[in-house]
C-alpha positions as CSV (number, residue, x, y, z in Angstrom):
1,M,0.0,0.0,0.0
2,N,2.7,2.5,-1.0
3,I,1.0,5.6,-2.4
4,T,2.2,8.9,-3.8
5,R,0.7,12.3,-3.0
6,R,-0.8,12.4,-6.5
7,E,-2.4,8.9,-6.0
8,F,-3.8,10.0,-2.6
9,T,-5.3,13.1,-4.1
10,W,-6.8,11.2,-6.9
11,L,-8.3,8.4,-4.7
12,V,-9.9,10.9,-2.3
13,G,-11.3,13.0,-5.2
14,A,-12.5,10.1,-7.3
15,G,-15.2,7.5,-6.7
16,I,-18.5,8.4,-5.1
17,A,-17.7,12.1,-4.4
18,S,-18.5,13.1,-8.0
19,Q,-21.9,11.4,-7.8
20,S,-23.2,13.9,-5.3
21,L,-22.4,17.0,-7.4
22,P,-25.5,18.8,-8.7
23,G,-26.0,18.3,-12.4
24,F,-23.4,15.5,-12.5
25,A,-23.8,13.3,-15.6
26,R,-22.0,10.0,-15.5
27,P,-20.4,9.4,-18.9
28,E,-21.4,6.3,-20.8
29,E,-18.6,3.7,-20.7
30,R,-18.3,0.0,-20.9
31,R,-18.9,-1.8,-17.6
32,V,-17.5,-5.0,-16.3
33,G,-20.0,-7.7,-15.6
34,Y,-19.8,-9.1,-12.1
35,C,-21.3,-12.4,-10.9
36,I,-22.0,-12.5,-7.2
37,V,-21.1,-15.8,-5.6
38,G,-22.9,-16.2,-2.3
39,L,-25.8,-13.9,-1.4
40,G,-25.2,-13.3,2.3
41,R,-24.4,-10.3,4.4
42,I,-21.2,-9.1,2.7
43,A,-22.8,-9.4,-0.7
44,S,-25.7,-7.2,0.5
45,H,-23.1,-4.4,0.8
46,F,-21.4,-5.1,-2.4
47,M,-24.4,-5.3,-4.7
48,P,-25.7,-1.8,-4.0
49,A,-22.2,-0.6,-4.6
50,I,-22.2,-2.1,-8.1
51,V,-25.3,-0.1,-8.9
52,A,-23.7,3.1,-7.7
53,S,-20.4,2.3,-9.4
54,H,-18.9,3.8,-12.6
55,K,-17.4,0.8,-14.2
56,A,-19.4,-2.3,-13.0
57,R,-22.7,-4.0,-13.4
58,I,-24.3,-7.2,-12.0
59,T,-24.7,-9.9,-14.7
60,G,-25.0,-13.1,-12.7
61,L,-25.7,-14.7,-9.3
62,V,-24.7,-17.9,-7.7
63,S,-26.7,-19.3,-4.8
64,G,-27.9,-22.5,-3.3
65,H,-31.3,-21.0,-2.7
66,R,-33.1,-20.5,-6.0
67,D,-36.0,-18.5,-4.6
68,K,-33.7,-16.0,-2.9
69,A,-31.6,-15.7,-6.0
70,E,-34.7,-15.0,-8.2
71,R,-35.9,-12.4,-5.8
72,I,-32.5,-10.6,-5.8
73,A,-32.1,-11.1,-9.6
74,S,-35.4,-9.2,-10.1
75,Q,-34.0,-6.3,-7.9
76,Y,-30.9,-6.0,-9.9
77,G,-32.1,-6.7,-13.4
78,V,-30.3,-10.1,-13.7
79,P,-32.0,-12.5,-16.1
80,N,-33.0,-15.9,-14.5
81,T,-30.8,-17.6,-17.1
82,A,-27.8,-16.0,-15.3
83,I,-28.6,-17.6,-12.0
84,Y,-26.4,-20.5,-11.1
85,N,-26.0,-22.9,-8.2
86,Y,-22.9,-24.6,-6.8
87,Q,-23.4,-27.7,-8.9
88,N,-23.7,-26.0,-12.3
89,Y,-21.3,-23.2,-11.3
90,D,-18.9,-24.1,-14.1
91,E,-21.5,-23.1,-16.7
92,I,-20.5,-19.5,-16.1
93,A,-17.8,-20.2,-18.8
94,H,-20.5,-20.0,-21.4
95,N,-21.9,-16.6,-20.3
96,P,-19.9,-13.8,-22.0
97,D,-21.7,-11.1,-19.9
98,I,-19.9,-12.4,-16.8
99,E,-16.3,-11.2,-16.7
100,A,-15.5,-11.2,-13.0
101,M,-16.6,-13.3,-10.0
102,Y,-17.1,-11.7,-6.6
103,I,-16.5,-14.5,-4.1
104,A,-18.5,-13.7,-1.0
105,L,-18.6,-17.2,0.5
106,P,-17.3,-18.5,3.9
107,N,-13.5,-18.5,4.0
108,G,-13.1,-22.2,3.5
109,M,-14.9,-22.1,0.1
110,H,-12.8,-19.2,-1.4
111,A,-10.2,-21.4,-2.9
112,E,-12.5,-23.9,-4.7
113,Y,-14.7,-21.3,-6.3
114,T,-11.8,-19.0,-7.2
115,I,-10.0,-21.9,-8.9
116,R,-13.1,-23.0,-10.7
117,A,-13.8,-19.4,-11.8
118,A,-10.3,-19.1,-13.3
119,K,-10.7,-22.4,-15.2
120,A,-14.0,-21.0,-16.5
121,G,-12.0,-17.9,-17.9
122,K,-13.2,-15.4,-15.3
123,H,-11.3,-12.8,-13.2
124,V,-11.8,-13.1,-9.5
125,L,-12.4,-10.6,-6.6
126,S,-12.3,-12.7,-3.4
127,E,-13.2,-11.6,0.0
128,K,-10.6,-11.7,2.7
129,P,-9.0,-13.8,4.1
130,M,-8.3,-15.2,0.7
131,A,-8.3,-18.8,2.0
132,T,-7.8,-20.9,5.1
133,T,-4.4,-22.4,4.3
134,V,-1.2,-21.1,2.7
135,N,-1.4,-23.9,0.1
136,D,-4.9,-23.0,-0.9
137,A,-3.9,-19.3,-1.2
138,Q,-1.0,-20.3,-3.5
139,A,-3.3,-22.5,-5.5
140,M,-5.6,-19.6,-6.1
141,I,-2.8,-17.4,-7.4
142,D,-1.4,-20.2,-9.6
143,A,-4.9,-21.0,-11.1
144,C,-5.5,-17.3,-12.0
145,R,-2.0,-16.9,-13.4
146,K,-2.3,-20.1,-15.5
147,A,-5.6,-18.8,-16.9
148,N,-4.2,-15.3,-17.4
149,K,-6.9,-13.9,-15.2
150,K,-6.6,-11.2,-12.5
151,L,-7.0,-12.0,-8.8
152,M,-7.8,-9.3,-6.3
153,I,-8.4,-9.7,-2.6
154,A,-11.0,-7.4,-1.1
155,Y,-9.0,-5.3,1.3
156,R,-11.3,-2.3,1.5
157,C,-9.0,-0.2,3.6
158,H,-6.4,-0.1,0.8
159,Y,-8.8,2.1,-1.2
160,E,-10.4,4.1,1.6
161,P,-9.5,7.8,2.1
162,T,-9.0,7.9,5.9
163,N,-6.6,4.9,5.8
164,L,-4.9,6.5,2.8
165,R,-4.6,9.7,4.7
166,A,-2.9,8.0,7.6
167,V,-0.4,6.3,5.2
168,Q,0.3,9.7,3.6
169,L,1.1,11.4,6.9
170,I,3.4,8.6,7.9
171,R,5.2,8.4,4.5
172,E,5.8,12.2,4.3
173,G,7.4,12.1,7.7
174,S,4.9,14.1,9.6
175,L,5.1,11.8,12.6
176,G,8.9,11.6,12.5
177,K,10.4,8.1,13.0
178,I,7.6,5.6,13.7
179,Q,8.3,3.8,17.0
180,A,5.2,1.7,17.8
181,I,1.7,0.7,16.7
182,E,-1.3,-0.5,18.6
183,S,-4.4,-2.0,17.0
184,A,-7.4,-4.0,18.0
185,F,-10.7,-5.2,16.5
186,G,-13.3,-7.7,17.8
187,F,-16.9,-8.3,18.7
188,N,-19.1,-10.6,20.9
189,I,-20.1,-13.3,18.4
190,G,-23.5,-15.1,18.7
191,P,-23.9,-18.9,18.8
192,G,-24.5,-20.8,15.5
193,E,-22.4,-18.5,13.3
194,W,-20.5,-20.3,10.5
195,R,-17.4,-18.3,11.7
196,L,-17.3,-20.7,14.7
197,D,-16.9,-23.7,12.4
198,K,-13.1,-24.1,11.8
199,K,-13.7,-26.0,8.5
200,L,-15.6,-23.0,7.1
201,A,-13.7,-20.2,8.8
202,G,-10.2,-21.6,9.2
203,G,-9.9,-20.1,12.7
204,G,-11.5,-17.6,15.0
205,P,-11.4,-13.8,15.2
206,L,-7.9,-13.6,13.7
207,M,-9.2,-14.9,10.4
208,D,-12.2,-12.6,10.5
209,V,-11.5,-9.2,12.1
210,G,-8.0,-9.6,13.5
211,I,-6.7,-9.7,9.9
212,Y,-7.6,-6.0,9.7
213,S,-5.1,-5.1,12.4
214,L,-2.4,-7.4,10.9
215,N,-2.8,-5.9,7.5
216,A,-2.9,-2.3,8.8
217,C,0.4,-2.7,10.6
218,R,1.9,-3.9,7.3
219,Y,0.5,-1.0,5.2
220,L,1.2,1.6,7.8
221,T,4.9,0.6,8.1
222,G,5.3,-0.5,4.5
223,E,7.3,-3.4,5.9
224,E,6.9,-7.1,6.6
225,P,7.3,-8.4,10.2
226,A,10.7,-9.8,11.0
227,F,9.5,-11.3,14.3
228,L,6.2,-12.2,15.9
229,S,4.9,-13.9,19.1
230,A,1.3,-14.7,19.9
231,T,-1.0,-16.1,22.5
232,C,-4.6,-17.4,22.2
233,S,-7.2,-18.1,24.9
234,V,-10.8,-19.2,25.5
235,I,-12.5,-17.6,28.4
236,D,-16.2,-18.3,27.8
237,K,-16.9,-22.0,28.3
238,D,-20.4,-21.7,26.7
239,G,-19.8,-24.0,23.8
240,R,-19.2,-21.4,21.1
241,F,-15.4,-22.0,21.1
242,K,-15.1,-25.8,20.7
243,D,-13.4,-25.4,17.3
244,V,-11.8,-21.9,17.2
245,E,-10.1,-19.5,19.6
246,E,-11.9,-16.7,21.4
247,N,-9.0,-14.3,21.9
248,V,-5.7,-13.7,20.1
249,S,-3.0,-11.3,21.1
250,W,0.2,-10.9,19.2
251,A,3.3,-8.7,19.0
252,M,5.5,-7.9,16.0
253,K,8.8,-6.3,15.3
254,F,9.6,-4.9,11.8
255,P,13.0,-4.5,10.2
256,S,13.1,-0.8,10.9
257,G,12.6,-1.5,14.6
258,V,9.0,-0.5,14.8
259,V,7.1,-2.7,17.3
260,A,3.4,-3.5,17.1
261,S,0.9,-5.0,19.5
262,C,-2.5,-6.3,18.3
263,N,-5.6,-7.9,19.9
264,T,-8.7,-9.5,18.5
265,T,-11.6,-11.2,20.1
266,Y,-15.0,-12.9,19.6
267,G,-15.8,-12.4,23.3
268,A,-16.3,-8.7,23.7
269,Q,-17.1,-5.6,21.7
270,M,-13.7,-4.2,20.6
271,E,-14.0,-1.1,18.4
272,G,-11.5,-1.3,15.5
273,F,-8.7,1.2,15.8
274,Y,-5.0,1.8,15.4
275,R,-2.6,4.2,17.1
276,V,0.7,5.1,15.6
277,H,3.4,6.6,17.8
278,G,6.2,8.6,16.1
279,S,9.1,10.8,17.3
280,K,7.2,13.9,16.4
281,G,3.6,12.9,17.3
282,V,0.8,10.4,17.5
283,L,-1.9,9.5,15.0
284,Q,-5.0,7.5,15.7
285,V,-7.9,6.2,13.5
286,D,-11.0,5.2,15.3
287,D,-13.6,2.8,13.7
288,A,-10.7,2.3,11.2
289,F,-12.0,-0.9,9.7
290,V,-15.8,-0.5,9.5
291,Y,-17.9,0.7,6.6
292,E,-18.6,4.3,7.9
293,G,-17.8,6.7,10.7
294,L,-14.0,6.5,10.4
295,H,-12.2,9.3,12.3
296,L,-8.6,10.3,12.1
297,T,-6.9,12.5,14.8
298,A,-3.3,13.4,15.2
299,K,-1.1,15.5,17.5
300,I,2.1,16.5,15.8
301,D,4.8,18.7,17.3
302,G,4.6,22.3,16.0
303,R,1.4,21.8,14.0
304,P,-2.3,22.4,14.7
305,A,-4.1,19.3,15.9
306,I,-5.6,17.2,13.1
307,D,-9.2,16.2,13.5
308,E,-10.7,14.6,10.3
309,P,-14.0,12.8,10.6
310,N,-15.0,10.8,7.5
311,T,-18.7,11.5,6.5
312,E,-18.9,8.9,3.8
313,R,-21.6,6.3,4.1
314,D,-21.8,2.7,3.2
315,P,-21.3,1.4,0.4
316,A,-18.5,3.8,-0.4
317,H,-15.8,1.3,0.3
318,F,-17.3,-1.3,-1.9
319,I,-17.8,1.1,-4.8
320,R,-14.1,1.8,-4.8
321,E,-13.3,-1.9,-4.7
322,A,-15.7,-2.7,-7.6
323,D,-14.5,0.2,-9.7
324,H,-10.8,-0.5,-9.1
325,F,-11.0,-4.1,-10.1
326,A,-13.1,-3.3,-13.1
327,A,-10.6,-0.6,-14.2
328,C,-7.8,-3.2,-13.8
329,I,-9.7,-5.5,-16.1
330,L,-10.5,-2.9,-18.7
331,E,-7.0,-1.4,-18.7
332,N,-5.1,-4.6,-18.1
333,N,-3.5,-3.3,-14.9
334,E,-2.6,-5.3,-11.7
335,P,-4.8,-4.7,-8.7
336,K,-3.3,-2.8,-5.7
337,S,-4.3,-5.7,-3.5
338,P,-3.5,-8.8,-5.6
339,G,-3.5,-12.4,-4.5
340,E,0.1,-12.1,-3.3
341,E,-1.1,-9.5,-0.7
342,G,-3.6,-12.0,0.7
343,L,-0.9,-14.8,0.7
344,K,1.4,-12.7,2.9
345,D,-1.3,-12.3,5.5
346,M,-2.1,-16.0,5.3
347,K,1.5,-16.9,6.0
348,L,1.6,-14.5,8.9
349,M,-1.7,-15.8,10.4
350,M,-0.4,-19.3,10.3
351,E,2.8,-18.1,12.1
352,I,0.6,-16.5,14.7
353,Y,-1.3,-19.8,15.3
354,E,1.9,-21.7,15.5
355,S,3.2,-19.2,18.1
356,C,0.0,-19.7,20.0
357,K,0.6,-23.4,20.2
358,K,4.1,-22.9,21.4
359,N,3.0,-20.4,24.0
360,A,0.0,-22.3,25.2
């Protein structure tokens, strides 16, 4: 997530901002056809974003529930002939209106449906985490590369203005030399969630919301951890955590010497944030990883305090994602969050779990 000042200005000024201008007329241009795979909660944010986007449209749906799929198809103008299930999924190869697949399935299904999509000749935008094992993540990359198709992982924060602003302040040296980062994200999960099934989720909160803190430490520093140590725990013995951990805490050291401490949980409400300490000041982003309400503050030596609330509303993040990947397809560019980015996080999360076992 290395950005220039020009890229930062463009990203903030582009996207949905122009849609709210009086008299704005969106120019006609070719739109990339997305097929939505899995019609659950995350897809319910992504599909309205497609409608509001500049470069995308919905041209197909994949669901195991035909009645639900037909209802959603009628909402978004998708013909019933472009509704697929998980058995006839490979028939997408014969639909030229479908150019990209948005994989919004449980984590453990990402690899299979990404690989099948690539074999069917489609580009893939997969939700994060990209898989549940390092081998599956690599197989996704290999399949898309072999098919000459693009693979992007849906790291919303890589395209979001408040996070980009934080990166800009760090890169331009406003905080001086970065010394330490703190980050956390979690919530109190209800029973019966697929996220509590290790086969589907791959793990507990680390694989769900903890990955945001892990990824943020990487894009804020622009470095990869040289050392990490972690511990896991289960406090609530109510049956929810038979397969996965309830809490994970980990520390990292980066090559520059920056140290980071992160926490994630499924046992308590833990508002997502990060705090960056530098030799010249401190920067904090509250609600850093959610869909709206992000707020950046900073106290920097010799400068007025920075207080920048973000007033954008959902589905702004998803619009940027959809348009970025569509533009990559149309212009034959590589995504800013390719499969390799997801693979790096997968490797680190597996190291965290290994460290938890050693420190149990």
